[in-house]
All heavy atoms as TSV, in Angstrom:
chain	resi	resn	atom	element	x	y	z
A	1	MET	N	N	87.737	-32.981	43.574
A	1	MET	CA	C	87.670	-31.641	43.019
A	1	MET	C	C	87.813	-30.618	44.170
A	1	MET	O	O	87.148	-30.737	45.186
A	1	MET	CB	C	86.333	-31.469	42.326
A	1	MET	CG	C	86.334	-30.316	41.366
A	1	MET	SD	S	84.975	-30.545	40.218
A	1	MET	CE	C	85.105	-29.029	39.423
A	2	PRO	N	N	88.688	-29.604	44.004
A	2	PRO	CA	C	88.923	-28.664	45.114
A	2	PRO	C	C	87.761	-27.706	45.349
A	2	PRO	O	O	87.016	-27.392	44.425
A	2	PRO	CB	C	90.167	-27.898	44.666
A	2	PRO	CG	C	90.226	-28.020	43.189
A	2	PRO	CD	C	89.537	-29.322	42.859
A	3	GLN	N	N	87.618	-27.285	46.549
A	3	GLN	CA	C	86.566	-26.326	46.944
A	3	GLN	C	C	86.993	-24.931	46.521
A	3	GLN	O	O	88.162	-24.584	46.547
A	3	GLN	CB	C	86.372	-26.393	48.461
A	3	GLN	CG	C	85.625	-27.572	48.911
A	3	GLN	CD	C	84.111	-27.341	48.753
A	3	GLN	OE1	O	83.689	-26.246	48.610
A	3	GLN	NE2	N	83.369	-28.444	48.803
A	4	LEU	N	N	85.980	-24.112	46.187
A	4	LEU	CA	C	86.254	-22.719	45.841
A	4	LEU	C	C	86.364	-21.898	47.115
A	4	LEU	O	O	85.443	-21.935	47.961
A	4	LEU	CB	C	85.102	-22.198	44.976
A	4	LEU	CG	C	85.254	-20.768	44.481
A	4	LEU	CD1	C	86.498	-20.612	43.598
A	4	LEU	CD2	C	84.034	-20.328	43.704
A	5	ASP	N	N	87.458	-21.201	47.262
A	5	ASP	CA	C	87.693	-20.391	48.465
A	5	ASP	C	C	86.953	-19.050	48.337
A	5	ASP	O	O	87.351	-18.203	47.517
A	5	ASP	CB	C	89.188	-20.171	48.678
A	5	ASP	CG	C	89.479	-19.428	49.938
A	5	ASP	OD1	O	88.622	-19.438	50.828
A	5	ASP	OD2	O	90.569	-18.833	50.027
A	6	THR	N	N	85.916	-18.839	49.138
A	6	THR	CA	C	85.141	-17.602	49.054
A	6	THR	C	C	85.368	-16.722	50.261
A	6	THR	O	O	84.595	-15.805	50.503
A	6	THR	CB	C	83.641	-17.943	48.959
A	6	THR	OG1	O	83.286	-18.707	50.127
A	6	THR	CG2	C	83.332	-18.727	47.711
A	7	SER	N	N	86.393	-16.953	51.001
A	7	SER	CA	C	86.593	-16.165	52.221
A	7	SER	C	C	86.973	-14.712	51.954
A	7	SER	O	O	86.755	-13.870	52.806
A	7	SER	CB	C	87.681	-16.854	53.078
A	7	SER	OG	O	88.905	-16.875	52.367
A	8	THR	N	N	87.543	-14.413	50.797
A	8	THR	CA	C	87.973	-13.048	50.528
A	8	THR	C	C	86.939	-12.267	49.680
A	8	THR	O	O	87.163	-11.101	49.384
A	8	THR	CB	C	89.310	-13.061	49.777
A	8	THR	OG1	O	89.151	-13.781	48.541
A	8	THR	CG2	C	90.391	-13.666	50.610
A	9	TRP	N	N	85.866	-12.922	49.301
A	9	TRP	CA	C	84.890	-12.237	48.428
A	9	TRP	C	C	84.272	-11.014	49.108
A	9	TRP	O	O	84.079	-9.974	48.460
A	9	TRP	CB	C	83.792	-13.210	48.037
A	9	TRP	CG	C	84.253	-14.175	46.956
A	9	TRP	CD1	C	85.516	-14.415	46.543
A	9	TRP	CD2	C	83.417	-14.981	46.154
A	9	TRP	NE1	N	85.558	-15.367	45.547
A	9	TRP	CE2	C	84.241	-15.727	45.295
A	9	TRP	CE3	C	82.047	-15.176	46.091
A	9	TRP	CZ2	C	83.743	-16.645	44.356
A	9	TRP	CZ3	C	81.550	-16.086	45.149
A	9	TRP	CH2	C	82.393	-16.799	44.322
A	10	PHE	N	N	83.940	-11.141	50.364
A	10	PHE	CA	C	83.285	-10.039	51.088
A	10	PHE	C	C	84.215	-8.818	51.100
A	10	PHE	O	O	83.751	-7.702	50.824
A	10	PHE	CB	C	82.937	-10.477	52.503
A	10	PHE	CG	C	82.290	-9.365	53.303
A	10	PHE	CD1	C	80.993	-8.971	53.038
A	10	PHE	CD2	C	83.000	-8.728	54.289
A	10	PHE	CE1	C	80.416	-7.966	53.760
A	10	PHE	CE2	C	82.413	-7.715	55.018
A	10	PHE	CZ	C	81.121	-7.311	54.735
A	11	ILE	N	N	85.465	-8.987	51.396
A	11	ILE	CA	C	86.439	-7.887	51.413
A	11	ILE	C	C	86.577	-7.262	50.025
A	11	ILE	O	O	86.634	-6.053	49.867
A	11	ILE	CB	C	87.812	-8.377	51.928
A	11	ILE	CG1	C	87.689	-9.010	53.291
A	11	ILE	CG2	C	88.822	-7.279	51.891
A	11	ILE	CD1	C	87.354	-8.047	54.376
A	12	MET	N	N	86.636	-8.128	49.002
A	12	MET	CA	C	86.772	-7.608	47.629
A	12	MET	C	C	85.556	-6.809	47.189
A	12	MET	O	O	85.727	-5.731	46.614
A	12	MET	CB	C	86.973	-8.787	46.655
A	12	MET	CG	C	88.338	-9.452	46.752
A	12	MET	SD	S	89.683	-8.321	46.380
A	12	MET	CE	C	89.348	-8.013	44.667
A	13	ILE	N	N	84.377	-7.297	47.488
A	13	ILE	CA	C	83.154	-6.591	47.091
A	13	ILE	C	C	83.046	-5.302	47.867
A	13	ILE	O	O	82.702	-4.250	47.291
A	13	ILE	CB	C	81.947	-7.516	47.299
A	13	ILE	CG1	C	81.989	-8.662	46.310
A	13	ILE	CG2	C	80.645	-6.720	47.162
A	13	ILE	CD1	C	80.955	-9.735	46.540
A	14	LEU	N	N	83.327	-5.324	49.144
A	14	LEU	CA	C	83.259	-4.101	49.946
A	14	LEU	C	C	84.274	-3.086	49.461
A	14	LEU	O	O	83.945	-1.877	49.340
A	14	LEU	CB	C	83.528	-4.469	51.418
A	14	LEU	CG	C	83.063	-3.475	52.450
A	14	LEU	CD1	C	81.573	-3.324	52.401
A	14	LEU	CD2	C	83.507	-3.930	53.819
A	15	SER	N	N	85.483	-3.487	49.181
A	15	SER	CA	C	86.493	-2.528	48.711
A	15	SER	C	C	86.133	-1.999	47.299
A	15	SER	O	O	86.422	-0.862	47.001
A	15	SER	CB	C	87.859	-3.163	48.717
A	15	SER	OG	O	87.908	-4.251	47.827
A	16	MET	N	N	85.522	-2.838	46.498
A	16	MET	CA	C	85.092	-2.367	45.157
A	16	MET	C	C	84.040	-1.282	45.295
A	16	MET	O	O	84.109	-0.248	44.634
A	16	MET	CB	C	84.512	-3.549	44.374
A	16	MET	CG	C	84.034	-3.147	43.004
A	16	MET	SD	S	83.013	-4.391	42.221
A	16	MET	CE	C	81.579	-4.392	43.282
A	17	PHE	N	N	83.050	-1.473	46.154
A	17	PHE	CA	C	81.999	-0.458	46.352
A	17	PHE	C	C	82.589	0.842	46.932
A	17	PHE	O	O	82.206	1.936	46.525
A	17	PHE	CB	C	80.888	-0.978	47.260
A	17	PHE	CG	C	79.886	-1.823	46.536
A	17	PHE	CD1	C	79.623	-3.106	46.963
A	17	PHE	CD2	C	79.231	-1.344	45.418
A	17	PHE	CE1	C	78.713	-3.904	46.304
A	17	PHE	CE2	C	78.303	-2.138	44.738
A	17	PHE	CZ	C	78.053	-3.399	45.186
A	18	LEU	N	N	83.486	0.705	47.852
A	18	LEU	CA	C	84.125	1.863	48.439
A	18	LEU	C	C	84.933	2.632	47.401
A	18	LEU	O	O	84.862	3.876	47.295
A	18	LEU	CB	C	85.045	1.431	49.602
A	18	LEU	CG	C	85.725	2.570	50.354
A	18	LEU	CD1	C	84.719	3.425	51.059
A	18	LEU	CD2	C	86.727	1.984	51.323
A	19	THR	N	N	85.650	1.945	46.560
A	19	THR	CA	C	86.448	2.577	45.472
A	19	THR	C	C	85.531	3.270	44.491
A	19	THR	O	O	85.791	4.413	44.054
A	19	THR	CB	C	87.307	1.526	44.798
A	19	THR	OG1	O	88.081	0.831	45.743
A	19	THR	CG2	C	88.194	2.163	43.730
A	20	LEU	N	N	84.443	2.602	44.058
A	20	LEU	CA	C	83.498	3.200	43.150
A	20	LEU	C	C	82.874	4.466	43.746
A	20	LEU	O	O	82.693	5.479	43.059
A	20	LEU	CB	C	82.440	2.208	42.761
A	20	LEU	CG	C	82.830	1.196	41.730
A	20	LEU	CD1	C	81.729	0.148	41.558
A	20	LEU	CD2	C	83.169	1.844	40.398
A	21	PHE	N	N	82.528	4.403	45.026
A	21	PHE	CA	C	81.927	5.549	45.676
A	21	PHE	C	C	82.902	6.729	45.685
A	21	PHE	O	O	82.532	7.870	45.370
A	21	PHE	CB	C	81.525	5.173	47.102
A	21	PHE	CG	C	80.963	6.321	47.895
A	21	PHE	CD1	C	79.677	6.764	47.657
A	21	PHE	CD2	C	81.758	6.925	48.858
A	21	PHE	CE1	C	79.178	7.814	48.373
A	21	PHE	CE2	C	81.231	7.981	49.581
A	21	PHE	CZ	C	79.942	8.443	49.332
A	22	ILE	N	N	84.132	6.484	46.018
A	22	ILE	CA	C	85.138	7.551	46.070
A	22	ILE	C	C	85.383	8.110	44.670
A	22	ILE	O	O	85.471	9.332	44.483
A	22	ILE	CB	C	86.457	7.021	46.699
A	22	ILE	CG1	C	86.250	6.761	48.195
A	22	ILE	CG2	C	87.575	7.999	46.507
A	22	ILE	CD1	C	87.394	6.007	48.845
A	23	LEU	N	N	85.463	7.247	43.685
A	23	LEU	CA	C	85.673	7.743	42.298
A	23	LEU	C	C	84.513	8.611	41.839
A	23	LEU	O	O	84.722	9.659	41.214
A	23	LEU	CB	C	85.885	6.549	41.356
A	23	LEU	CG	C	87.251	5.882	41.411
A	23	LEU	CD1	C	87.242	4.648	40.523
A	23	LEU	CD2	C	88.318	6.832	40.994
A	24	PHE	N	N	83.293	8.167	42.087
A	24	PHE	CA	C	82.146	8.980	41.681
A	24	PHE	C	C	82.061	10.304	42.439
A	24	PHE	O	O	81.699	11.324	41.884
A	24	PHE	CB	C	80.836	8.204	41.828
A	24	PHE	CG	C	80.546	7.316	40.699
A	24	PHE	CD1	C	80.646	5.951	40.811
A	24	PHE	CD2	C	80.162	7.842	39.466
A	24	PHE	CE1	C	80.415	5.108	39.720
A	24	PHE	CE2	C	79.871	7.023	38.380
A	24	PHE	CZ	C	80.015	5.656	38.512
A	25	GLN	N	N	82.423	10.271	43.700
A	25	GLN	CA	C	82.449	11.548	44.460
A	25	GLN	C	C	83.481	12.512	43.904
A	25	GLN	O	O	83.240	13.717	43.790
A	25	GLN	CB	C	82.777	11.255	45.951
A	25	GLN	CG	C	81.662	10.554	46.666
A	25	GLN	CD	C	80.421	11.384	46.781
A	25	GLN	OE1	O	80.471	12.560	47.024
A	25	GLN	NE2	N	79.264	10.784	46.540
A	26	LEU	N	N	84.638	12.009	43.531
A	26	LEU	CA	C	85.671	12.878	42.940
A	26	LEU	C	C	85.240	13.378	41.572
A	26	LEU	O	O	85.465	14.542	41.221
A	26	LEU	CB	C	86.984	12.106	42.834
A	26	LEU	CG	C	87.721	11.812	44.121
A	26	LEU	CD1	C	88.907	10.886	43.878
A	26	LEU	CD2	C	88.145	13.112	44.775
A	27	LYS	N	N	84.557	12.532	40.826
A	27	LYS	CA	C	84.102	12.935	39.483
A	27	LYS	C	C	83.028	14.010	39.589
A	27	LYS	O	O	83.021	14.971	38.848
A	27	LYS	CB	C	83.536	11.708	38.756
A	27	LYS	CG	C	83.516	11.829	37.268
A	27	LYS	CD	C	83.283	10.449	36.715
A	27	LYS	CE	C	83.400	10.377	35.263
A	27	LYS	NZ	N	84.694	10.739	34.707
A	28	ILE	N	N	82.087	13.847	40.517
A	28	ILE	CA	C	81.017	14.810	40.692
A	28	ILE	C	C	81.548	16.124	41.275
A	28	ILE	O	O	81.058	17.208	40.932
A	28	ILE	CB	C	79.915	14.205	41.583
A	28	ILE	CG1	C	79.175	13.112	40.822
A	28	ILE	CG2	C	78.926	15.245	42.051
A	28	ILE	CD1	C	78.199	12.324	41.638
A	29	SER	N	N	82.526	16.056	42.157
A	29	SER	CA	C	83.014	17.290	42.810
A	29	SER	C	C	83.776	18.188	41.825
A	29	SER	O	O	83.962	19.342	42.112
A	29	SER	CB	C	83.918	16.923	43.975
A	29	SER	OG	O	85.129	16.353	43.487
A	30	ASN	N	N	84.143	17.680	40.659
A	30	ASN	CA	C	84.848	18.526	39.673
A	30	ASN	C	C	83.896	19.362	38.839
A	30	ASN	O	O	84.316	20.265	38.146
A	30	ASN	CB	C	85.667	17.646	38.708
A	30	ASN	CG	C	86.906	17.077	39.384
A	30	ASN	OD1	O	87.380	17.683	40.344
A	30	ASN	ND2	N	87.379	15.958	38.887
A	31	HIS	N	N	82.586	19.083	38.897
A	31	HIS	CA	C	81.609	19.849	38.154
A	31	HIS	C	C	81.286	21.147	38.900
A	31	HIS	O	O	81.153	21.138	40.133
A	31	HIS	CB	C	80.333	19.054	37.907
A	31	HIS	CG	C	80.545	17.912	36.964
A	31	HIS	ND1	N	80.709	18.091	35.630
A	31	HIS	CD2	C	80.586	16.595	37.163
A	31	HIS	CE1	C	80.846	16.919	35.031
A	31	HIS	NE2	N	80.798	15.988	35.959
A	32	HIS	N	N	81.082	22.222	38.142
A	32	HIS	CA	C	80.712	23.509	38.732
A	32	HIS	C	C	79.276	23.773	38.384
A	32	HIS	O	O	78.918	24.019	37.206
A	32	HIS	CB	C	81.611	24.604	38.231
A	32	HIS	CG	C	83.035	24.395	38.571
A	32	HIS	ND1	N	83.536	24.476	39.872
A	32	HIS	CD2	C	84.108	23.997	37.840
A	32	HIS	CE1	C	84.830	24.208	39.885
A	32	HIS	NE2	N	85.186	23.922	38.660
A	33	TYR	N	N	78.411	23.781	39.379
A	33	TYR	CA	C	77.002	24.026	39.181
A	33	TYR	C	C	76.705	25.488	39.505
A	33	TYR	O	O	77.293	26.059	40.411
A	33	TYR	CB	C	76.144	23.111	40.060
A	33	TYR	CG	C	76.340	21.643	39.747
A	33	TYR	CD1	C	77.088	20.844	40.594
A	33	TYR	CD2	C	75.799	21.090	38.615
A	33	TYR	CE1	C	77.289	19.491	40.296
A	33	TYR	CE2	C	76.001	19.755	38.304
A	33	TYR	CZ	C	76.725	18.958	39.173
A	33	TYR	OH	O	76.909	17.673	38.855
A	34	PRO	N	N	75.739	26.104	38.797
A	34	PRO	CA	C	75.400	27.498	39.131
A	34	PRO	C	C	74.746	27.557	40.503
A	34	PRO	O	O	73.905	26.758	40.861
A	34	PRO	CB	C	74.383	27.888	38.032
A	34	PRO	CG	C	73.901	26.607	37.477
A	34	PRO	CD	C	74.983	25.591	37.661
A	35	GLU	N	N	75.172	28.538	41.299
A	35	GLU	CA	C	74.674	28.640	42.666
A	35	GLU	C	C	73.272	29.202	42.706
A	35	GLU	O	O	72.422	28.758	43.506
A	35	GLU	CB	C	75.608	29.491	43.516
A	35	GLU	CG	C	76.951	28.816	43.741
A	35	GLU	CD	C	77.860	29.631	44.624
A	35	GLU	OE1	O	77.372	30.591	45.241
A	35	GLU	OE2	O	79.046	29.326	44.677
A	36	ASN	N	N	72.981	30.206	41.882
A	36	ASN	CA	C	71.681	30.812	41.887
A	36	ASN	C	C	71.206	30.988	40.444
A	36	ASN	O	O	71.475	32.029	39.850
A	36	ASN	CB	C	71.743	32.163	42.613
A	36	ASN	CG	C	70.354	32.742	42.870
A	36	ASN	OD1	O	69.370	32.069	42.655
A	36	ASN	ND2	N	70.290	33.973	43.322
A	37	PRO	N	N	70.525	30.026	39.907
A	37	PRO	CA	C	70.100	30.131	38.505
A	37	PRO	C	C	69.044	31.246	38.359
A	37	PRO	O	O	68.236	31.480	39.246
A	37	PRO	CB	C	69.529	28.770	38.202
A	37	PRO	CG	C	69.172	28.174	39.506
A	37	PRO	CD	C	70.094	28.765	40.502
A	38	MET	N	N	69.098	31.911	37.230
A	38	MET	CA	C	68.147	32.982	36.959
A	38	MET	C	C	66.758	32.371	36.706
A	38	MET	O	O	66.620	31.369	35.978
A	38	MET	CB	C	68.565	33.788	35.721
A	38	MET	CG	C	69.890	34.486	35.912
A	38	MET	SD	S	69.826	35.728	37.156
A	38	MET	CE	C	68.814	36.935	36.328
A	39	THR	N	N	65.713	32.956	37.289
A	39	THR	CA	C	64.368	32.483	37.061
A	39	THR	C	C	63.798	33.150	35.810
A	39	THR	O	O	64.062	34.337	35.530
A	39	THR	CB	C	63.474	32.758	38.266
A	39	THR	OG1	O	63.510	34.146	38.512
A	39	THR	CG2	C	63.968	32.045	39.488
A	40	LYS	N	N	62.990	32.432	35.099
A	40	LYS	CA	C	62.347	32.971	33.885
A	40	LYS	C	C	61.156	33.796	34.283
A	40	LYS	O	O	60.435	33.471	35.242
A	40	LYS	CB	C	61.949	31.836	32.948
A	40	LYS	CG	C	63.088	31.150	32.291
A	40	LYS	CD	C	62.559	30.150	31.288
A	40	LYS	CE	C	63.711	29.483	30.547
A	40	LYS	NZ	N	63.229	28.492	29.592
A	41	SER	N	N	60.924	34.839	33.539
A	41	SER	CA	C	59.770	35.696	33.773
A	41	SER	C	C	58.520	34.988	33.277
A	41	SER	O	O	58.484	34.462	32.189
A	41	SER	CB	C	59.957	37.043	33.035
A	41	SER	OG	O	58.807	37.808	33.201
A	42	THR	N	N	57.493	35.063	34.096
A	42	THR	CA	C	56.220	34.377	33.709
A	42	THR	C	C	55.156	35.417	33.371
A	42	THR	O	O	53.983	35.130	33.406
A	42	THR	CB	C	55.697	33.489	34.858
A	42	THR	OG1	O	55.574	34.276	36.042
A	42	THR	CG2	C	56.650	32.350	35.113
A	43	LYS	N	N	55.580	36.653	33.012
A	43	LYS	CA	C	54.614	37.676	32.653
A	43	LYS	C	C	53.982	37.333	31.319
A	43	LYS	O	O	54.603	36.762	30.417
A	43	LYS	CB	C	55.311	39.039	32.502
A	43	LYS	CG	C	55.752	39.650	33.809
A	43	LYS	CD	C	56.375	40.976	33.549
A	43	LYS	CE	C	56.915	41.586	34.802
A	43	LYS	NZ	N	57.584	42.855	34.543
A	44	ILE	N	N	52.730	37.745	31.169
A	44	ILE	CA	C	52.014	37.529	29.919
A	44	ILE	C	C	52.444	38.642	28.956
A	44	ILE	O	O	52.389	39.847	29.313
A	44	ILE	CB	C	50.483	37.533	30.125
A	44	ILE	CG1	C	50.125	36.379	31.046
A	44	ILE	CG2	C	49.761	37.431	28.803
A	44	ILE	CD1	C	48.673	36.398	31.442
A	45	THR	N	N	52.841	38.293	27.776
A	45	THR	CA	C	53.285	39.277	26.824
A	45	THR	C	C	52.092	39.981	26.213
A	45	THR	O	O	50.950	39.519	26.297
A	45	THR	CB	C	54.124	38.615	25.703
A	45	THR	OG1	O	53.308	37.618	25.073
A	45	THR	CG2	C	55.386	37.961	26.272
A	46	GLY	N	N	52.331	41.111	25.592
A	46	GLY	CA	C	51.273	41.895	25.008
A	46	GLY	C	C	50.812	41.422	23.654
A	46	GLY	O	O	50.085	42.095	22.968
A	47	GLN	N	N	51.211	40.251	23.224
A	47	GLN	CA	C	50.877	39.745	21.913
A	47	GLN	C	C	49.445	39.206	21.954
A	47	GLN	O	O	49.105	38.398	22.795
A	47	GLN	CB	C	51.859	38.624	21.555
A	47	GLN	CG	C	51.607	38.045	20.189
A	47	GLN	CD	C	52.580	36.918	19.879
A	47	GLN	OE1	O	53.349	36.507	20.746
A	47	GLN	NE2	N	52.532	36.401	18.695
A	48	HIS	N	N	48.614	39.687	21.002
A	48	HIS	CA	C	47.217	39.261	20.961
A	48	HIS	C	C	46.983	38.457	19.683
A	48	HIS	O	O	47.495	38.786	18.614
A	48	HIS	CB	C	46.276	40.459	20.968
A	48	HIS	CG	C	46.331	41.198	22.275
A	48	HIS	ND1	N	45.766	40.694	23.429
A	48	HIS	CD2	C	46.855	42.386	22.606
A	48	HIS	CE1	C	45.947	41.545	24.426
A	48	HIS	NE2	N	46.621	42.566	23.947
A	49	ASN	N	N	46.190	37.453	19.821
A	49	ASN	CA	C	45.827	36.655	18.676
A	49	ASN	C	C	44.489	37.113	18.155
A	49	ASN	O	O	43.649	37.602	18.937
A	49	ASN	CB	C	45.780	35.152	19.063
A	49	ASN	CG	C	47.117	34.639	19.438
A	49	ASN	OD1	O	48.124	34.990	18.853
A	49	ASN	ND2	N	47.152	33.760	20.451
A	50	PRO	N	N	44.197	36.982	16.884
A	50	PRO	CA	C	42.940	37.500	16.359
A	50	PRO	C	C	41.707	36.817	16.922
A	50	PRO	O	O	40.661	37.422	16.972
A	50	PRO	CB	C	43.040	37.265	14.850
A	50	PRO	CG	C	44.141	36.276	14.648
A	50	PRO	CD	C	45.046	36.437	15.821
A	51	TRP	N	N	41.812	35.596	17.424
A	51	TRP	CA	C	40.643	34.926	17.954
A	51	TRP	C	C	40.394	35.241	19.433
A	51	TRP	O	O	39.440	34.780	19.994
A	51	TRP	CB	C	40.788	33.420	17.753
A	51	TRP	CG	C	42.026	32.840	18.367
A	51	TRP	CD1	C	42.207	32.507	19.662
A	51	TRP	CD2	C	43.246	32.566	17.688
A	51	TRP	NE1	N	43.472	32.032	19.862
A	51	TRP	CE2	C	44.140	32.061	18.667
A	51	TRP	CE3	C	43.683	32.693	16.385
A	51	TRP	CZ2	C	45.440	31.679	18.318
A	51	TRP	CZ3	C	44.952	32.317	16.065
A	51	TRP	CH2	C	45.815	31.818	17.034
A	52	GLU	N	N	41.206	36.046	20.040
A	52	GLU	CA	C	41.004	36.358	21.466
A	52	GLU	C	C	39.862	37.388	21.656
A	52	GLU	O	O	39.222	37.375	22.689
A	52	GLU	CB	C	42.266	36.919	22.084
A	52	GLU	CG	C	43.299	35.866	22.332
A	52	GLU	CD	C	44.582	36.440	22.962
A	52	GLU	OE1	O	44.645	37.663	23.120
A	52	GLU	OE2	O	45.460	35.644	23.294
A	53	ASN	N	N	39.646	38.256	20.678
A	53	ASN	CA	C	38.690	39.345	20.843
A	53	ASN	C	C	37.297	39.037	20.318
A	53	ASN	O	O	36.407	39.844	20.454
A	53	ASN	CB	C	39.201	40.635	20.172
A	53	ASN	CG	C	40.506	41.082	20.827
A	53	ASN	OD1	O	40.682	40.918	22.014
A	53	ASN	ND2	N	41.397	41.654	20.020
A	54	LYS	N	N	37.073	37.921	19.671
A	54	LYS	CA	C	35.769	37.609	19.139
A	54	LYS	C	C	35.390	36.168	19.435
A	54	LYS	O	O	36.243	35.322	19.664
A	54	LYS	CB	C	35.742	37.869	17.627
A	54	LYS	CG	C	36.679	36.994	16.835
A	54	LYS	CD	C	36.614	37.342	15.372
A	54	LYS	CE	C	37.594	36.474	14.589
A	54	LYS	NZ	N	37.620	36.780	13.189
A	55	TRP	N	N	34.086	35.939	19.473
A	55	TRP	CA	C	33.598	34.595	19.712
A	55	TRP	C	C	33.508	33.873	18.390
A	55	TRP	O	O	33.207	34.472	17.344
A	55	TRP	CB	C	32.185	34.660	20.332
A	55	TRP	CG	C	32.228	35.065	21.749
A	55	TRP	CD1	C	32.129	36.334	22.254
A	55	TRP	CD2	C	32.393	34.203	22.885
A	55	TRP	NE1	N	32.178	36.332	23.589
A	55	TRP	CE2	C	32.361	35.049	24.014
A	55	TRP	CE3	C	32.554	32.840	23.036
A	55	TRP	CZ2	C	32.515	34.528	25.302
A	55	TRP	CZ3	C	32.712	32.338	24.293
A	55	TRP	CH2	C	32.688	33.168	25.418
A	56	THR	N	N	33.803	32.591	18.402
A	56	THR	CA	C	33.623	31.792	17.208
A	56	THR	C	C	32.567	30.728	17.469
A	56	THR	O	O	32.450	30.244	18.596
A	56	THR	CB	C	34.936	31.119	16.822
A	56	THR	OG1	O	35.400	30.324	17.907
A	56	THR	CG2	C	36.023	32.106	16.433
A	57	LYS	N	N	31.786	30.472	16.474
A	57	LYS	CA	C	30.744	29.462	16.605
A	57	LYS	C	C	31.227	28.184	15.985
A	57	LYS	O	O	31.713	28.151	14.864
A	57	LYS	CB	C	29.486	29.941	15.879
A	57	LYS	CG	C	28.266	29.968	16.721
A	57	LYS	CD	C	27.119	30.468	15.906
A	57	LYS	CE	C	25.953	30.688	16.835
A	57	LYS	NZ	N	24.780	31.162	16.136
A	58	ILE	N	N	31.079	27.093	16.729
A	58	ILE	CA	C	31.466	25.800	16.199
A	58	ILE	C	C	30.179	25.006	15.993
A	58	ILE	O	O	29.398	24.825	16.907
A	58	ILE	CB	C	32.430	25.055	17.164
A	58	ILE	CG1	C	33.690	25.865	17.353
A	58	ILE	CG2	C	32.705	23.654	16.672
A	58	ILE	CD1	C	34.604	25.328	18.406
A	59	TYR	N	N	29.948	24.598	14.776
A	59	TYR	CA	C	28.742	23.873	14.464
A	59	TYR	C	C	29.015	22.370	14.522
A	59	TYR	O	O	29.894	21.868	13.852
A	59	TYR	CB	C	28.198	24.244	13.084
A	59	TYR	CG	C	27.678	25.647	12.996
A	59	TYR	CD1	C	28.430	26.684	12.483
A	59	TYR	CD2	C	26.373	25.907	13.459
A	59	TYR	CE1	C	27.936	27.969	12.421
A	59	TYR	CE2	C	25.888	27.185	13.415
A	59	TYR	CZ	C	26.648	28.193	12.885
A	59	TYR	OH	O	26.146	29.463	12.841
A	60	SER	N	N	28.211	21.693	15.291
A	60	SER	CA	C	28.272	20.243	15.341
A	60	SER	C	C	27.413	19.700	14.216
A	60	SER	O	O	26.345	20.271	13.929
A	60	SER	CB	C	27.756	19.767	16.713
A	60	SER	OG	O	27.566	18.407	16.670
A	61	PRO	N	N	27.754	18.626	13.546
A	61	PRO	CA	C	26.941	18.095	12.460
A	61	PRO	C	C	25.522	17.724	12.932
A	61	PRO	O	O	24.577	17.810	12.164
A	61	PRO	CB	C	27.696	16.870	11.992
A	61	PRO	CG	C	29.067	17.001	12.487
A	61	PRO	CD	C	29.015	17.904	13.681
A	62	LEU	N	N	25.359	17.387	14.198
A	62	LEU	CA	C	24.034	17.011	14.678
A	62	LEU	C	C	23.153	18.214	14.943
A	62	LEU	O	O	21.926	18.113	14.967
A	62	LEU	CB	C	24.172	16.177	15.956
A	62	LEU	CG	C	24.882	14.832	15.776
A	62	LEU	CD1	C	25.041	14.181	17.119
A	62	LEU	CD2	C	24.105	13.906	14.845
A	63	SER	N	N	23.746	19.396	15.157
A	63	SER	CA	C	22.947	20.574	15.437
A	63	SER	C	C	22.575	21.360	14.188
A	63	SER	O	O	21.810	22.314	14.259
A	63	SER	CB	C	23.708	21.485	16.391
A	63	SER	OG	O	24.818	22.029	15.698
A	64	LEU	N	N	23.049	20.944	12.997
A	64	LEU	CA	C	22.703	21.628	11.773
A	64	LEU	C	C	21.251	21.237	11.368
A	64	LEU	O	O	20.810	20.120	11.640
A	64	LEU	CB	C	23.679	21.251	10.658
A	64	LEU	CG	C	25.076	21.756	10.823
A	64	LEU	CD1	C	25.986	21.177	9.733
A	64	LEU	CD2	C	25.133	23.262	10.729
A	65	PRO	N	N	20.555	22.166	10.752
A	65	PRO	CA	C	19.172	21.805	10.302
A	65	PRO	C	C	19.216	20.762	9.198
A	65	PRO	O	O	20.168	20.691	8.419
A	65	PRO	CB	C	18.611	23.149	9.789
A	65	PRO	CG	C	19.808	23.957	9.501
A	65	PRO	CD	C	20.914	23.526	10.409
A	66	PRO	N	N	18.208	19.914	9.142
A	66	PRO	CA	C	18.177	18.881	8.098
A	66	PRO	C	C	18.059	19.509	6.701
A	66	PRO	O	O	17.412	20.535	6.531
A	66	PRO	CB	C	16.974	18.022	8.444
A	66	PRO	CG	C	16.150	18.849	9.331
A	66	PRO	CD	C	17.034	19.853	9.980
A	67	GLN	N	N	18.662	18.894	5.720
A	67	GLN	CA	C	18.640	19.444	4.369
A	67	GLN	C	C	17.634	18.716	3.522
A	67	GLN	O	O	17.451	17.564	3.525
A	67	GLN	CB	C	20.027	19.337	3.738
A	67	GLN	CG	C	21.009	20.251	4.454
A	67	GLN	CD	C	22.403	20.144	3.844
A	67	GLN	OE1	O	22.673	19.273	3.016
A	67	GLN	NE2	N	23.298	20.994	4.290
């Protein structure tokens, strides 16, 4: 049975990785990314919720008086 010739595998694998790297670099270089994206404002808006101005009492079942 003949032996499998593996002498060219290293060159093939190396050239495949190099080709893939070049293709991905060309693919990525075609994209246009924004240079300075606008930042969102983090100011608190003037919208008030009705529960902000008053305290609410939360009753736990264990703190209620026995019936």
